C-alpha positions, 0 to 999 in steps of 0.5 A, spaced: 590 802 913 586 800 907 580 804 905 573 801 906 570 801 899 564 805 898 557 803 894 558 805 887 555 812 885 552 814 878 557 818 875 563 814 878 570 814 875 568 808 870 561 811 867 564 812 860 567 805 860 573 801 863 578 802 858 580 809 856 587 807 851 590 801 849 597 800 848 600 793 845 608 793 845 612 791 839 619 790 838 619 791 830 614 796 828 614 795 821 612 788 822 607 789 827 604 794 823 603 790 817 600 784 821 595 789 824 593 792 818 592 785 815 589 782 821 584 788 822 583 790 815 585 798 817 590 803 816 595 805 822 597 812 823 605 812 825 607 817 830 613 819 835 612 821 842 618 823 846 622 816 845 616 812 843 615 809 836 607 809 835 602 806 830 595 809 832 589 805 831 583 809 827 578 808 832 578 813 838 573 811 843 577 808 846 583 809 842 590 805 842 596 804 839 602 799 837 608 802 841 615 801 841 620 804 846 624 803 852 619 799 857 615 796 852 616 789 851 611 784 848 608 778 852 604 772 853 603 774 860 599 780 864 593 783 862 589 780 856 586 785 851 580 783 847 579 787 841 572 787 837 571 782 832 564 782 828 566 777 823 571 772 828 572 767 823 574 771 817 579 775 822 582 769 825 583 767 818 587 773 817 591 772 823 594 765 820 595 769 813 599 774 816 603 769 820 600 769 827 597 763 831 590 762 833 592 759 840 585 759 843 578 758 841 573 760 838 569 758 844 562 760 844 560 763 850 554 762 855 548 766 855 548 769 848 554 773 850 558 771 843 564 768 841 572 769 843 578 767 841 586 768 843 591 769 838 599 770 838 601 776 834 607 777 830 611 780 836 609 775 841 603 778 845 597 774 846 591 778 844 583 776 845 578 777 840 570 778 842 565 777 837 558 779 839 552 775 838 548 775 832 544 781 832 547 785 837 549 792 836 556 793 833 559 799 836 
């Protein structure tokens, strides 16, 4: 028997945001680290956890990592994460320079929401990027 959804309450499970942690599957960790460090202009921290090889993104709220290991397979299907891209055009140029491919956009969204694009990374994942509108808070 399905449970009837209750009206939202303050302090619910998503009061601090929908995403808690993001993992992007990779086949070749060294290649993926080079790609994401160039595209995002950041340094990733390599770690191991059990049988997983990880490269942790420097931001922590929410945090995320590249992950290689059993059960982690790059894909163009499934959930589509959107990464923050305050300078979308420059980021898409770095995607191309790093060997990735812009596969959608950029698209100007209605109602002053900003712009989005999708790219294929070095591992075959489809990743979304969102540029907030000019003047929006850059969190």
